[in-house]
C-alpha positions as CSV (number, residue, x, y, z in Angstrom):
1,M,15.7,84.1,-12.2
2,T,14.8,84.7,-8.1
3,A,11.6,86.8,-8.4
4,P,8.5,85.2,-9.4
5,W,7.9,85.2,-13.4
6,P,4.8,86.5,-14.3
7,A,3.2,84.0,-16.9
8,P,2.3,85.9,-20.0
9,H,-1.5,85.6,-20.3
10,A,-2.9,85.1,-24.1
11,A,-5.5,87.8,-24.8
12,A,-5.9,85.9,-28.4
13,P,-5.7,82.5,-30.1
14,V,-1.9,81.9,-30.0
15,R,-0.6,81.3,-33.6
16,G,3.2,80.8,-34.4
17,R,5.9,78.6,-35.9
18,V,8.5,77.4,-33.2
19,N,11.8,75.6,-33.3
20,V,12.5,73.5,-30.4
21,P,16.1,72.6,-29.0
22,G,17.4,69.2,-29.7
23,S,16.1,66.1,-27.8
24,K,17.9,65.7,-24.4
25,S,17.1,62.0,-24.2
26,V,18.9,61.4,-27.8
27,T,21.5,64.1,-27.1
28,N,22.9,62.5,-24.0
29,R,23.0,58.8,-25.4
30,A,24.9,60.1,-28.4
31,L,27.2,61.8,-26.1
32,L,28.1,58.6,-23.9
33,L,28.5,56.4,-27.1
34,A,30.6,59.0,-28.9
35,A,32.8,58.7,-25.6
36,L,32.8,54.8,-25.5
37,S,33.9,54.8,-29.4
38,G,37.0,56.3,-28.2
39,G,37.0,57.8,-31.9
40,R,36.8,61.5,-33.4
41,A,33.1,62.0,-33.5
42,T,30.5,64.7,-33.4
43,V,27.1,65.4,-32.0
44,S,25.2,68.1,-33.8
45,G,21.9,70.0,-32.7
46,A,22.5,69.2,-29.2
47,P,20.7,71.5,-26.7
48,T,22.6,73.9,-25.0
49,S,20.9,73.1,-21.8
50,R,22.0,72.2,-18.3
51,D,21.3,68.3,-18.8
52,T,23.7,68.7,-21.8
53,A,26.4,70.4,-19.7
54,L,26.2,68.0,-17.2
55,M,26.9,65.0,-19.3
56,V,29.8,66.7,-21.1
57,G,31.2,67.5,-17.7
58,A,30.6,63.9,-16.7
59,L,32.7,62.6,-19.6
60,R,35.4,65.1,-19.1
61,A,35.7,64.2,-15.6
62,L,36.4,60.3,-16.9
63,G,39.2,61.9,-19.1
64,V,37.5,62.3,-22.4
65,P,38.4,65.2,-24.6
66,V,35.3,67.0,-25.5
67,E,34.7,70.4,-26.8
68,V,31.5,72.4,-27.3
69,D,30.6,75.0,-29.7
70,G,26.8,76.2,-29.2
71,E,24.9,73.1,-30.4
72,R,27.9,71.3,-31.9
73,I,29.9,69.0,-29.8
74,E,33.1,67.4,-30.9
75,F,34.9,64.7,-29.3
76,A,38.9,63.9,-30.1
77,G,40.1,60.2,-30.0
78,H,41.0,58.9,-26.7
79,D,42.7,55.4,-25.4
80,G,40.2,54.7,-22.6
81,L,38.4,56.2,-19.7
82,R,40.2,57.8,-16.7
83,G,39.2,57.5,-12.7
84,G,40.2,59.9,-10.0
85,G,37.6,62.6,-10.9
86,S,34.3,63.8,-9.7
87,V,31.0,63.6,-11.4
88,D,28.1,66.3,-10.9
89,C,25.0,64.7,-11.8
90,G,22.9,67.8,-11.1
91,L,19.5,66.3,-11.3
92,A,19.8,64.9,-14.6
93,G,18.6,61.3,-14.4
94,T,20.5,60.3,-17.7
95,V,23.8,61.7,-16.0
96,M,23.3,59.7,-12.8
97,R,21.9,56.4,-14.5
98,F,24.0,56.2,-17.5
99,V,27.3,57.3,-16.6
100,P,28.2,55.1,-13.7
101,P,28.2,51.8,-16.0
102,A,30.7,53.7,-18.3
103,A,32.8,54.7,-15.2
104,A,33.1,51.0,-14.2
105,L,35.4,50.7,-17.3
106,A,37.7,53.5,-15.6
107,D,41.1,53.0,-14.3
108,G,40.3,54.4,-10.7
109,A,37.9,55.5,-8.5
110,V,35.1,58.0,-9.5
111,T,33.0,60.2,-7.3
112,F,29.3,60.7,-8.0
113,D,27.0,63.5,-6.5
114,G,24.2,66.0,-7.6
115,D,21.5,68.4,-6.5
116,P,19.9,67.9,-3.1
117,R,16.9,66.5,-4.8
118,A,19.0,64.0,-6.8
119,R,20.2,62.3,-3.6
120,E,16.4,60.9,-3.1
121,R,16.1,59.8,-6.4
122,P,16.0,55.9,-6.9
123,M,19.4,54.8,-7.6
124,G,20.0,51.3,-5.9
125,T,18.9,49.5,-8.8
126,V,21.5,50.2,-11.0
127,L,24.3,50.1,-8.5
128,D,23.7,46.7,-7.2
129,A,23.2,45.5,-10.8
130,L,26.9,46.9,-11.3
131,R,27.9,45.0,-8.2
132,A,26.3,41.8,-9.4
133,L,28.4,42.3,-12.6
134,G,31.6,42.9,-10.7
135,A,32.1,46.5,-9.7
136,R,32.9,47.8,-6.3
137,I,30.6,50.6,-5.3
138,E,30.5,52.5,-2.0
139,G,26.8,53.6,-1.3
140,T,23.4,53.0,-2.3
141,A,22.6,56.4,-3.4
142,L,24.1,59.8,-4.4
143,P,26.8,60.4,-3.3
144,F,28.6,57.3,-4.0
145,V,31.9,56.1,-5.1
146,L,32.6,53.7,-7.8
147,H,36.1,51.9,-8.1
148,G,37.1,51.3,-11.6
149,T,39.7,49.0,-12.7
150,G,40.0,49.4,-16.2
151,G,37.2,46.8,-17.3
152,L,34.0,44.9,-16.3
153,A,33.4,41.2,-16.3
154,G,29.7,41.9,-17.3
155,G,27.5,39.2,-18.1
156,D,23.8,38.4,-17.0
157,V,21.9,40.6,-14.6
158,V,18.3,40.5,-12.9
159,I,16.7,44.0,-11.8
160,D,13.5,45.4,-11.1
161,A,13.4,48.6,-13.7
162,S,9.7,49.5,-12.7
163,A,10.9,52.8,-11.4
164,S,12.7,53.6,-14.3
165,S,13.4,52.8,-17.8
166,Q,16.6,54.7,-17.4
167,F,18.3,51.7,-15.3
168,V,17.8,49.4,-18.3
169,S,19.5,52.0,-21.0
170,G,22.3,52.9,-18.5
171,L,23.3,49.0,-18.4
172,L,22.9,48.4,-22.2
173,L,24.6,51.8,-23.3
174,S,28.1,50.3,-21.6
175,G,27.4,46.9,-22.2
176,A,29.1,46.2,-25.3
177,R,32.4,47.0,-23.6
178,Y,32.1,44.4,-20.8
179,E,34.2,41.4,-21.3
180,K,31.1,39.2,-21.7
181,G,28.6,41.9,-22.9
182,V,25.6,42.5,-20.6
183,T,22.3,40.7,-20.7
184,V,19.5,42.5,-18.5
185,H,16.4,40.6,-17.3
186,H,13.7,42.7,-15.8
187,D,11.5,40.9,-13.0
188,G,8.9,43.2,-11.8
189,K,6.2,45.5,-12.7
190,P,6.0,46.8,-16.5
191,V,9.0,49.0,-17.3
192,P,7.9,52.4,-17.7
193,S,8.7,54.5,-20.8
194,L,9.7,51.4,-22.9
195,P,9.9,53.9,-26.1
196,H,13.2,55.2,-24.2
197,I,14.7,51.8,-24.0
198,E,13.6,51.3,-27.9
199,M,15.4,54.5,-28.5
200,T,18.5,53.1,-26.8
201,V,18.8,49.7,-28.4
202,A,18.2,51.8,-31.9
203,M,21.0,54.0,-31.2
204,L,23.3,51.1,-30.2
205,R,22.5,49.5,-33.3
206,E,23.4,52.7,-35.3
207,A,26.8,52.5,-33.3
208,G,27.2,48.9,-34.9
209,V,26.6,47.2,-31.4
210,E,24.7,43.9,-31.5
211,V,21.7,43.6,-29.6
212,D,19.0,41.0,-29.2
213,D,15.6,42.1,-27.5
214,A,13.5,39.3,-28.9
215,E,12.6,38.2,-25.8
216,P,10.0,39.8,-23.8
217,N,11.6,41.9,-20.4
218,T,15.3,40.9,-21.7
219,W,18.2,42.6,-23.6
220,R,21.6,41.1,-24.4
221,V,24.2,43.3,-25.7
222,S,27.3,41.5,-27.5
223,P,30.8,42.5,-26.4
224,G,32.7,44.3,-29.0
225,P,33.3,48.1,-30.2
226,V,31.1,50.8,-30.3
227,A,31.8,52.4,-33.5
228,T,32.6,56.0,-34.2
229,R,30.1,58.0,-36.0
230,D,28.6,61.5,-36.3
231,W,25.1,62.1,-34.7
232,V,22.5,64.6,-35.6
233,V,20.1,65.2,-32.8
234,E,16.3,65.6,-33.8
235,P,14.1,68.2,-32.1
236,D,12.8,67.2,-28.6
237,L,9.1,66.1,-29.1
238,S,8.4,66.2,-24.9
239,N,9.5,69.7,-25.0
240,A,7.8,70.5,-28.1
241,A,4.6,69.5,-26.5
242,V,3.9,72.3,-24.4
243,F,4.2,74.7,-27.3
244,L,1.5,72.8,-29.3
245,A,-0.4,72.5,-26.2
246,A,-0.5,76.3,-26.4
247,A,-2.5,76.0,-29.5
248,A,-4.7,73.8,-27.9
249,V,-5.6,76.0,-24.7
250,T,-6.3,79.1,-26.4
251,G,-8.0,77.7,-29.6
252,G,-5.2,79.0,-31.7
253,E,-2.4,77.1,-34.2
254,V,1.0,76.6,-33.6
255,T,3.5,74.8,-35.9
256,V,6.7,72.9,-34.3
257,A,9.2,72.9,-37.2
258,G,11.6,69.8,-37.9
259,W,9.1,67.3,-36.5
260,P,10.7,63.9,-37.6
261,A,8.6,61.4,-39.8
262,T,9.2,58.7,-37.6
263,S,10.8,58.9,-33.9
264,T,11.6,56.6,-31.1
265,Q,10.6,59.5,-28.5
266,P,7.7,59.2,-26.2
267,G,6.8,62.7,-26.5
268,S,5.1,62.1,-30.0
269,E,2.2,60.8,-28.0
270,I,1.2,64.3,-27.3
271,L,-0.4,64.1,-30.6
272,S,-3.0,61.5,-29.8
273,V,-3.7,63.0,-26.6
274,L,-4.6,66.6,-28.1
275,E,-6.4,64.9,-30.9
276,Q,-8.5,63.4,-27.9
277,A,-9.0,66.8,-26.5
278,G,-10.6,67.9,-29.7
279,C,-7.5,69.4,-31.4
280,A,-6.8,69.3,-35.2
281,V,-3.4,67.5,-35.8
282,I,-1.9,68.2,-39.3
283,P,1.4,67.1,-40.6
284,G,3.2,68.9,-43.2
285,P,6.4,69.5,-44.9
286,D,7.5,72.5,-42.7
287,G,6.5,70.6,-39.5
288,M,3.6,69.7,-37.3
289,T,0.7,71.7,-36.6
290,V,-2.0,71.6,-33.8
291,R,-5.1,73.8,-34.3
292,G,-7.1,74.2,-30.9
293,P,-10.7,73.6,-30.9
294,A,-13.3,76.3,-29.5
295,E,-13.6,74.2,-26.3
296,L,-11.3,71.5,-25.0
297,A,-12.7,68.1,-24.2
298,G,-11.6,65.9,-21.3
299,V,-9.0,63.0,-22.0
300,D,-8.7,59.7,-20.5
301,V,-5.0,58.5,-21.4
302,D,-2.4,55.8,-20.0
303,L,0.9,57.9,-20.0
304,H,3.0,55.0,-18.7
305,D,5.1,55.0,-21.8
306,A,5.2,58.7,-22.1
307,S,5.1,59.7,-18.4
308,E,6.9,63.0,-19.0
309,L,4.2,64.3,-20.7
310,T,2.0,64.6,-17.5
311,P,2.3,68.1,-16.2
312,T,1.3,69.2,-19.8
313,V,-1.2,67.0,-20.1
314,A,-2.8,67.9,-16.7
315,A,-2.5,71.5,-17.5
316,V,-4.6,70.9,-20.6
317,A,-7.0,69.0,-18.7
318,A,-7.3,71.5,-16.2
319,L,-8.7,74.0,-18.6
320,A,-11.0,71.5,-20.4
321,T,-14.7,71.6,-20.3
322,G,-15.0,67.7,-19.3
323,P,-13.4,65.6,-16.8
324,S,-9.9,63.9,-17.4
325,R,-8.1,60.9,-16.0
326,I,-4.3,60.3,-16.4
327,R,-3.3,56.7,-15.9
328,G,-0.4,54.8,-15.5
329,V,2.1,57.0,-13.9
330,A,2.5,56.1,-10.6
331,H,6.3,56.1,-11.1
332,I,6.7,59.6,-11.6
333,R,6.4,60.3,-8.0
334,G,10.5,59.5,-8.2
335,H,11.2,62.2,-10.9
336,E,12.5,65.8,-10.3
337,T,10.0,66.0,-7.8
338,D,6.9,64.0,-6.9
339,R,5.1,65.1,-10.0
340,L,1.3,63.8,-9.4
341,A,1.5,65.4,-5.8
342,A,2.9,68.8,-7.1
343,L,0.1,69.1,-9.8
344,A,-2.4,68.6,-7.2
345,A,-0.8,71.1,-5.0
346,E,-0.6,73.6,-7.5
347,L,-3.9,73.4,-9.5
348,T,-5.9,73.1,-6.2
349,P,-5.1,76.9,-4.9
350,L,-6.2,78.1,-8.3
351,G,-9.5,76.3,-7.9
352,G,-8.7,73.1,-10.0
353,A,-10.6,70.1,-8.9
354,V,-7.9,67.2,-8.8
355,T,-7.8,64.1,-7.1
356,E,-4.2,61.9,-6.8
357,T,-5.1,58.4,-7.9
358,P,-2.7,55.5,-7.0
359,D,-1.3,56.1,-10.7
360,G,-2.3,59.1,-11.8
361,L,-4.8,62.3,-11.6
362,E,-8.2,62.9,-11.9
363,I,-9.2,66.2,-12.8
364,R,-12.8,68.1,-13.2
365,P,-13.9,71.0,-14.7
366,A,-13.4,74.0,-12.6
367,P,-13.0,77.8,-13.1
368,L,-9.6,78.8,-12.2
369,I,-8.4,81.9,-10.7
370,A,-4.7,82.7,-9.8
371,P,-4.4,83.5,-6.2
372,A,-2.6,86.7,-5.3
373,D,-0.7,85.2,-2.2
374,R,1.5,82.6,-3.9
375,P,2.9,81.9,-6.9
376,W,3.0,78.7,-9.0
377,R,5.8,76.5,-7.5
378,A,8.1,74.7,-10.0
379,Y,9.9,72.6,-7.5
380,A,13.1,72.8,-9.2
381,D,11.3,70.8,-12.1
382,H,11.2,71.9,-15.5
383,R,8.2,70.5,-16.8
384,M,6.0,71.9,-13.5
385,A,7.3,75.2,-14.6
386,T,6.3,74.6,-18.2
387,A,2.8,73.5,-17.2
388,G,2.7,76.6,-15.0
389,A,3.3,78.8,-18.1
390,L,0.7,76.6,-19.9
391,V,-2.3,77.5,-17.6
392,G,-1.0,81.1,-17.4
393,L,-1.8,81.7,-21.0
394,A,-5.5,81.0,-19.9
395,V,-5.5,82.5,-16.5
396,P,-4.2,86.0,-15.9
397,G,-2.0,86.6,-13.2
398,V,-0.2,83.5,-12.7
399,T,3.3,83.8,-11.4
400,I,6.0,81.1,-11.3
401,D,8.5,81.1,-8.7
402,D,11.3,79.4,-10.5
403,I,11.1,79.8,-14.3
404,G,15.0,79.3,-14.5
405,C,14.7,75.5,-13.8
406,T,13.5,75.2,-17.4
407,D,17.2,75.5,-18.4
408,K,17.5,72.1,-17.7
409,T,16.4,71.0,-21.0
410,I,14.9,74.4,-22.9
411,P,17.5,77.0,-22.9
412,D,16.0,80.6,-22.5
413,F,12.3,79.1,-22.5
414,P,10.9,82.6,-21.3
415,A,12.3,84.2,-24.6
416,R,10.9,81.3,-26.6
417,W,7.4,81.5,-24.9
418,A,7.5,85.2,-25.2
419,A,8.4,85.0,-28.9
420,L,5.4,82.8,-29.6
421,L,2.9,84.6,-28.3
422,A,4.6,87.9,-29.9
423,T,3.8,86.1,-33.3
């Protein structure tokens, strides 16, 4: 969409039941593991989103035979990865950080590039690690060229993954195919979003790969095959968060269908945050239900391990009756946009009292009114766009400049949002 999108305003408490697309984090890990197995495999429940399409395109560029039929993706057998192609990373961190370690196994040069903002995102850690493991790479950020030789020695490498857990996951996912496997040692500030590394480890083990993560800040992947298997993707809990938060900010009740009984997804932390804000959280056989309170309380939360929830939580906090503090998320300044600066820049024109801190935000209660002279800016960031939609439920007149960027992870978000309000 090119014209600003008028965010629907809720005249009454929002009540409904929603199905959310599959987890993009699980999907793109499953797609890469299926490709590395070399066999016939399927991934079911994959979201029909841009991030999924970018990963499929990257694997095709490496010579992997893969076909997409809606939410089902099928792989045919192949005898190795091929060089000579170009990979479009778009703005997908999983593509720009996960695919280069696999491309080191290709038999020729592979060129990587992406959206303008992607060229600004940190890449040096994973590229330097691949060099230390034996790869030849031209460049330190997008665009760059990786010269594959059909294999990689692998071995031990020390990195600073404090900017992104994806640096660790990317090396681990392909490590079993290296001659010596891979051992990744982290040396630096705490790794953000550790649950995402736990997800990687769990999925590697499901694919028959031996992983030793007993030692803190060290992950050892033994050399060996990646088993061919069929993957089923669970709902994306970070995307589900904004729908549950709709109940919170309107005093309504929303159920997300298919919520897993257990999950390694960091997005599940939204439940404890909403409870702190005064919501009732009710698990049931049909899904997870959140019932909003008459008045939202402020929250004090450390989102270091679930930083993708920050825009949603900030939108909830801006509508609360007490002050809130979000901590532990300094690293999200390097996400699709500087999310801390963006949230402060968009909530302030509405009258929000927002202060950036070194590692997060402080948000104080203030009446919000949509300005007539500017839309809520999304910064091409899907989570900034959905945060604006959430604010718009409670603040009439909010418009969003680029709701189309939500296609990154939530196909047809405007229709899904409107359908929830319609029920």
